[in-house]
VOBA-1610 file (N, C-alpha, C; in pm, whole numbers, padded with zeros to 5 digits, always signed):
BEGIN
Met+00095-00111-00008Met-00012+00010-00001Met+00079+00135-00005Asp+00203+00122+00046Asp+00284+00211+00041Asp+00325+00279-00069Gly+00345+00206-00171Gly+00348+00263-00334Gly+00221+00326-00387Tyr+00110+00268-00355Tyr-00012+00313-00367Tyr-00035+00468-00327Leu-00013+00479-00187Leu-00004+00608-00136Leu+00099+00693-00201Glu+00202+00648-00222Glu+00316+00736-00286Glu+00261+00776-00416Asp+00210+00684-00496Asp+00143+00738-00628Asp+00039+00843-00608Leu-00026+00844-00529Leu-00136+00947-00494Leu-00076+01070-00429Gly+00070+01078-00403Gly+00096+01178-00331Gly+00070+01205-00179Tyr+00044+01115-00121Tyr-00043+01100+00016Tyr+00066+01074+00122Asn+00094+01153+00221Asn+00197+01119+00334Asn+00092+01151+00447Phe+00042+01038+00502Phe-00044+01027+00601Phe+00027+01075+00751Trp+00164+01079+00738Trp+00223+01150+00854Trp+00221+01292+00871Glu+00201+01343+00738Glu+00182+01508+00723Glu+00049+01554+00718Lys-00049+01463+00649Lys-00177+01501+00615Lys-00255+01476+00759Ser-00359+01562+00781Ser-00458+01538+00885Ser-00586+01527+00827Val-00688+01437+00894Val-00821+01432+00853Val-00892+01433+01005Asp-01010+01491+00970Asp-01109+01481+01111Asp-01154+01360+01109Leu-01115+01298+01253Leu-01192+01171+01272Leu-01345+01180+01299Thr-01424+01074+01287Thr-01569+01072+01319Thr-01563+01089+01457Asp-01684+01124+01548Asp-01686+01121+01686Asp-01668+00978+01731Gly-01719+00890+01678Gly-01677+00745+01719Gly-01546+00709+01740Leu-01462+00766+01618Leu-01321+00718+01604Leu-01247+00790+01721Asn-01300+00921+01748Asn-01235+00992+01842Asn-01253+00936+01995Arg-01384+00902+02013Arg-01419+00821+02127Arg-01290+00697+02143Ile-01293+00630+02040Ile-01198+00514+02062Ile-01070+00536+02092Ile-01010+00642+02017Ile-00869+00677+02032Ile-00837+00730+02164Lys-00935+00771+02238Lys-00918+00832+02375Lys-00947+00753+02486Cys-01000+00618+02452Cys-01034+00525+02557Cys-00908+00482+02647Lys-00934+00453+02755Lys-00819+00386+02846Lys-00755+00285+02770Ile-00624+00277+02789Ile-00524+00141+02749Ile-00510+00095+02858Leu-00539-00045+02856Leu-00494-00117+02980Leu-00371-00204+02961Asn-00265-00197+03045Asn-00153-00273+03014Asn-00113-00341+03140Glu-00155-00474+03154Glu-00156-00540+03245Glu-00115-00705+03215Lys-00044-00778+03295Lys-00038-00932+03276Lys+00021-00930+03131Asp+00127-00850+03102Asp+00180-00866+02965Asp+00096-00843+02849Leu-00014-00801+02860Leu-00118-00763+02763Leu-00139-00609+02746Thr-00179-00540+02622Thr-00196-00421+02611Thr-00345-00415+02554Ile-00430-00346+02605Ile-00554-00353+02545Ile-00634-00215+02520Leu-00683-00169+02421Leu-00732-00038+02409Leu-00880-00065+02447Asn-00934-00045+02568Asn-01042-00062+02612Asn-01154+00035+02575Ser-01196-00009+02457Ser-01319+00078+02406Ser-01456+00033+02431Gly-01486-00057+02543Gly-01588-00094+02555Gly-01589-00268+02628Ser-01591-00350+02531Ser-01620-00487+02593Ser-01473-00548+02599Gln-01378-00490+02561Gln-01226-00535+02571Gln-01187-00557+02716Phe-01115-00651+02749Phe-01082-00663+02885Phe-00941-00750+02897Ile-00875-00768+03006Ile-00755-00847+03051Ile-00824-00963+03105Pro-00804-01091+03061Pro-00857-01195+03114Pro-00807-01213+03268Glu-00902-01279+03341Glu-00873-01325+03477Glu-00738-01417+03502Val-00749-01530+03406Val-00648-01616+03407Val-00543-01581+03301Pro-00404-01574+03360Pro-00304-01508+03272Pro-00303-01625+03143Ile-00253-01563+03033Ile-00225-01624+02898Ile-00060-01636+02940Glu-00037-01761+02896Glu+00123-01789+02948Glu+00215-01774+02796Asn+00134-01832+02698Asn+00201-01853+02556Asn+00225-01702+02497Ser+00329-01681+02418Ser+00339-01550+02359Ser+00272-01552+02250Ile+00243-01651+02163Ile+00151-01667+02043Ile+00009-01630+02072Asp-00025-01681+02186Asp-00164-01656+02243Asp-00191-01532+02285Lys-00085-01459+02358Lys-00099-01322+02397Lys-00110-01240+02280Cys-00014-01255+02172Cys-00045-01175+02030Cys-00182-01186+01981Glu-00218-01310+01982Glu-00340-01354+01904Glu-00477-01277+01983Tyr-00447-01252+02149Tyr-00575-01208+02208Tyr-00561-01052+02187Glu-00449-00996+02173Glu-00432-00851+02158Glu-00477-00824+02023Asp-00447-00902+01900Asp-00481-00869+01794Asp-00628-00878+01780Ser-00689-00958+01831Ser-00835-00969+01850Ser-00903-00879+01903Glu-00868-00846+02021Glu-00933-00733+02112Glu-00899-00586+02045Asn-00769-00573+02002Asn-00735-00449+01929Asn-00760-00430+01800His-00878-00464+01736His-00904-00437+01594His-01024-00376+01575Phe-01031-00263+01488Phe-01124-00181+01478Phe-01175-00173+01318His-01307-00187+01296His-01340-00179+01169His-01373-00007+01141Ile-01291+00076+01056Ile-01315+00186+01072Ile-01467+00231+01008Asp-01531+00149+00918Asp-01670+00169+00869Asp-01762+00161+00968Asp-01741+00078+01079Asp-01829+00078+01173Asp-01865+00211+01258Tyr-01750+00301+01251Tyr-01779+00426+01310Tyr-01799+00548+01215Val-01875+00518+01112Val-01906+00638+01029Val-02064+00601+00979Ala-02111+00716+01028Ala-02264+00707+01002Ala-02297+00730+00857His-02401+00690+00807His-02422+00688+00662His-02317+00645+00569Arg-02260+00546+00597Arg-02146+00505+00524Arg-02163+00479+00363Ile-02290+00469+00332Ile-02331+00443+00191Ile-02293+00575+00109Asn-02280+00688+00187Asn-02241+00828+00127Asn-02113+00877+00091Tyr-02040+00750+00120Tyr-01880+00790+00115Tyr-01816+00688+00001Asn-01712+00720-00056Asn-01629+00632-00122Asn-01524+00566-00054Asp-01472+00474-00101Asp-01379+00374-00037Asp-01253+00474+00004Leu-01230+00562-00075Leu-01090+00672-00023Leu-01105+00741+00110His-01237+00764+00145His-01288+00828+00243His-01259+00735+00376Phe-01286+00615+00375Phe-01259+00509+00479Phe-01086+00494+00477Leu-01038+00494+00374Leu-00889+00484+00376Leu-00846+00601+00448Gly-00884+00703+00430Gly-00820+00821+00499Gly-00851+00844+00640Leu-00981+00793+00695Leu-00992+00786+00810Leu-00922+00676+00891Gly-00893+00562+00839Gly-00829+00445+00866Gly-00671+00499+00892Leu-00615+00579+00790Leu-00465+00627+00795Leu-00469+00725+00905Glu-00554+00809+00921Glu-00559+00899+01041Glu-00579+00839+01199Phe-00667+00746+01191Phe-00690+00655+01333Phe-00535+00615+01343Thr-00500+00522+01252Thr-00372+00439+01274Thr-00243+00552+01306Lys-00245+00650+01244Lys-00143+00767+01293Lys-00165+00804+01449Gln-00282+00854+01471Gln-00310+00863+01601Gln-00273+00760+01706Leu-00318+00649+01682Leu-00299+00522+01769Leu-00154+00504+01791Thr-00067+00527+01689Thr+00073+00495+01668Thr+00156+00612+01771Lys+00110+00736+01753Lys+00171+00838+01848Lys+00131+00811+01985Arg-00010+00778+02020Arg-00032+00751+02160Arg+00059+00632+02221Leu+00050+00532+02144Leu+00133+00421+02207Leu+00275+00465+02222Glu+00311+00531+02125Glu+00487+00569+02160Glu+00492+00661+02275Lys+00398+00769+02285Lys+00387+00840+02393Lys+00387+00767+02547Glu+00292+00691+02545Glu+00231+00640+02666Glu+00303+00527+02716Phe+00352+00447+02625Phe+00430+00313+02640Phe+00562+00295+02594Ser+00636+00402+02633Ser+00774+00430+02538Ser+00857+00291+02572Lys+00827+00221+02659Lys+00938+00089+02663Lys+00879-00028+02610Asn+00764-00030+02550Asn+00703-00138+02489Asn+00733-00142+02337His+00698-00264+02282His+00739-00256+02117His+00599-00308+02080Tyr+00551-00232+01983Tyr+00414-00275+01912Tyr+00432-00299+01748Arg+00325-00372+01700Arg+00306-00366+01558Arg+00161-00322+01536Ile+00135-00220+01457Ile+00005-00181+01416Ile-00001-00202+01265Ile-00133-00261+01236Ile-00147-00290+01102Ile-00272-00234+01037Leu-00265-00165+00927Leu-00392-00114+00867Leu-00401-00186+00739Ser-00534-00248+00731Ser-00561-00302+00607Ser-00680-00268+00544Phe-00688-00238+00411Phe-00782-00189+00327Phe-00802-00272+00187Gly-00958-00272+00187Gly-01002-00373+00072Gly-01130-00296+00038Lys-01188-00347-00090Lys-01313-00318-00103Lys-01394-00414-00077Val-01529-00400-00014Val-01630-00485+00005Val-01729-00452-00099Glu-01789-00545-00180Glu-01867-00542-00269Glu-02002-00599-00226Asp-02113-00536-00225Asp-02259-00602-00225Asp-02330-00540-00329Thr-02330-00622-00422Thr-02411-00548-00538Thr-02558-00539-00521Asp-02619-00588-00420Asp-02755-00582-00402Asp-02777-00452-00300Val-02679-00414-00244Val-02708-00285-00154Val-02599-00164-00183Tyr-02476-00177-00171Tyr-02379-00083-00196Tyr-02229-00147-00194Glu-02153-00056-00213Glu-02007-00075-00225Glu-01929+00026-00136Phe-01845-00022-00041Phe-01754+00059+00030Phe-01632-00015+00060Gly-01546+00079+00121Gly-01418+00041+00138Gly-01406-00018+00289Asn-01339-00135+00299Asn-01331-00185+00423Asn-01200-00188+00481Cys-01172-00092+00583Cys-01052-00062+00655Cys-01047-00091+00801Val-00947-00170+00836Val-00925-00216+00958Val-00800-00188+01020Thr-00797-00130+01146Thr-00670-00105+01210Thr-00648-00192+01321Arg-00535-00261+01360Arg-00525-00337+01472Arg-00380-00328+01524Phe-00369-00384+01652Phe-00227-00374+01708Phe-00210-00491+01798Tyr-00084-00535+01810Tyr-00045-00596+01936Tyr+00111-00600+01970Ser+00144-00626+02072Ser+00271-00632+02119Ser+00354-00717+02050Ile+00469-00665+02029Ile+00577-00767+01954Ile+00657-00828+02067Arg+00656-00949+02029Arg+00739-01054+02148Arg+00837-01127+02052Glu+00925-01146+02103Glu+01050-01185+02016Glu+01018-01347+01996Asp+00960-01416+02089Asp+00946-01571+02083Asp+00835-01603+02015Ala+00709-01491+01938Ala+00621-01513+01871Ala+00655-01470+01740Glu+00761-01400+01695Glu+00774-01324+01574Glu+00778-01435+01467Lys+00841-01532+01475Lys+00841-01631+01347Lys+00724-01676+01318Asp+00623-01696+01411Asp+00489-01741+01369Asp+00375-01661+01345Phe+00403-01526+01415Phe+00307-01436+01415Phe+00312-01322+01307Lys+00440-01277+01279Lys+00468-01180+01176Lys+00436-01217+01022Ile+00361-01130+00964Ile+00361-01130+00812Ile+00470-01128+00752Asp+00512-01225+00684Asp+00637-01230+00613Asp+00657-01143+00489Asp+00538-01126+00393Asp+00550-01064+00271Asp+00410-00983+00246Leu+00433-00862+00274Leu+00291-00775+00265Leu+00251-00788+00105Asn+00352-00781+00024Asn+00308-00777-00113Asn+00220-00898-00154Ser+00231-00988-00078Ser+00154-01133-00130Ser+00021-01103-00117Phe-00026-01015-00049Phe-00181-00973-00047Phe-00230-00890-00175Lys-00309-00951-00246Lys-00335-00898-00370Lys-00467-00840-00375Glu-00569-00879-00265Glu-00680-00815-00282Glu-00707-00694-00172Glu-00581-00690-00095Glu-00605-00566+00010Glu-00481-00506+00009Gly-00464-00387+00048Gly-00345-00290+00089Gly-00337-00309+00256Ile-00215-00345+00276Ile-00148-00352+00420Ile-00052-00241+00469Ile-00046-00175+00555Ile+00067-00101+00612Ile+00080-00136+00738Glu+00218-00193+00763Glu+00272-00229+00905Glu+00354-00127+00948Ile+00341-00091+01077Ile+00416-00006+01149Ile+00447-00053+01263Glu+00602-00053+01284Glu+00657-00096+01417Glu+00698+00010+01508Ile+00648+00008+01635Ile+00703+00081+01750Ile+00819+00012+01826Asn+00927+00059+01803Asn+01045-00012+01887Asn+01114+00092+01956Asn+01047+00144+02070Asn+01098+00229+02177Asn+01213+00201+02226
//
């Protein structure tokens, strides 16, 4: 996706987009950092009572709890084209990255933004944009890290690593 954005002349680190009220609420939610887990607590997310011992399971849990479908936070999404969702996703990802860097300066995170088109010919078409993150754990990298982002043909992916 970096090449696609470069072709558009779009530098999301420099460009700002106003987030929707829903996305602003999410980005301002409390971030739980307990039991070697980091969870953006936007409602139903929680740290499990029983500790998760395995690093891969921890990554999977964080990845599952910390994923946000950008279009879920846009009212009247039928009125927007797919690039609107991508712009919101890029801004949300940028703000999340800056917040994690600031508040958890000793931790390492991987933030992933994925974008693809969802087509429902009976109703409408819109861009599906998802931002997710999890802690980088050395002993889980081999099994959990995406090796080749270019292997995804139907969607664009940006991966940001925070190594404070």
